[in-house]
C-alpha positions in Angstrom: -25.3 15.5 -8.7 -24.5 19.3 -7.1 -24.5 22.7 -9.4 -20.9 24.1 -9.7 -20.2 28.1 -10.0 -17.4 30.0 -11.2 -15.7 33.4 -10.1 -13.2 34.9 -12.2 -11.0 38.3 -10.8 -8.3 38.4 -14.5 -6.9 35.1 -14.7 -7.6 33.7 -12.0 -10.4 31.8 -11.5 -12.3 29.9 -8.2 -14.6 27.2 -8.6 -17.4 26.7 -6.4 -20.1 24.0 -5.2 -23.4 26.5 -5.7 -25.2 24.7 -1.6 -21.9 25.8 -0.9 -21.7 29.7 -0.9 -23.3 32.5 1.0 -24.3 35.6 1.1 -21.4 36.3 3.2 -19.0 34.3 1.4 -20.0 36.1 -2.7 -19.7 39.0 -0.7 -16.4 38.6 0.0 -15.8 37.3 -2.9 -17.2 40.5 -5.4 -15.0 42.7 -2.2 -12.4 41.1 -3.4 -13.2 41.9 -6.9 -14.2 38.9 -8.8 -17.3 38.5 -10.7 -19.4 35.6 -11.0 -18.9 33.7 -14.5 -22.1 33.6 -16.6 -22.0 29.6 -17.2 -23.3 26.9 -13.7 -22.4 23.0 -14.4 -24.8 20.5 -13.3 -21.9 17.6 -13.0 -20.7 15.1 -10.3 -18.0 16.0 -9.0 -15.5 20.1 -9.4 -13.1 18.5 -12.3 -16.3 17.8 -13.9 -17.7 20.9 -13.8 -14.0 22.5 -14.4 -13.3 20.2 -17.8 -17.2 21.9 -19.0 -16.4 24.9 -19.1 -12.4 24.3 -20.7 -14.8 22.8 -23.9 -17.5 25.3 -23.6 -14.4 27.8 -23.8 -12.3 26.3 -26.2 -15.4 25.9 -28.3 -15.4 29.6 -28.4 -12.4 30.0 -29.6 -13.0 27.1 -32.5 -16.2 29.4 -33.9 -14.8 32.9 -33.4 -11.4 31.7 -34.9 -13.6 30.0 -38.0 -15.8 32.9 -38.5 -12.8 35.3 -38.0 -10.6 33.7 -40.4 -13.6 33.9 -43.3 -12.6 38.1 -42.9 -8.2 38.0 -44.1 -7.6 41.9 -44.9 
């Protein structure tokens, strides 16, 4: 298994195996305006990491919707 990390810049997201990132590549990403996303996933592939991120995001949206749905004005 490999640990995958995400870097986000607006609506653009880049996925990297953590072991592939050097300090200079992280600096380059930051210069391009990317910020490291707080979640990391241990998976067998980049596609699985993306799937886990999407599932996590959907779970968060569902929870927020349930919470805010009960507070109608």
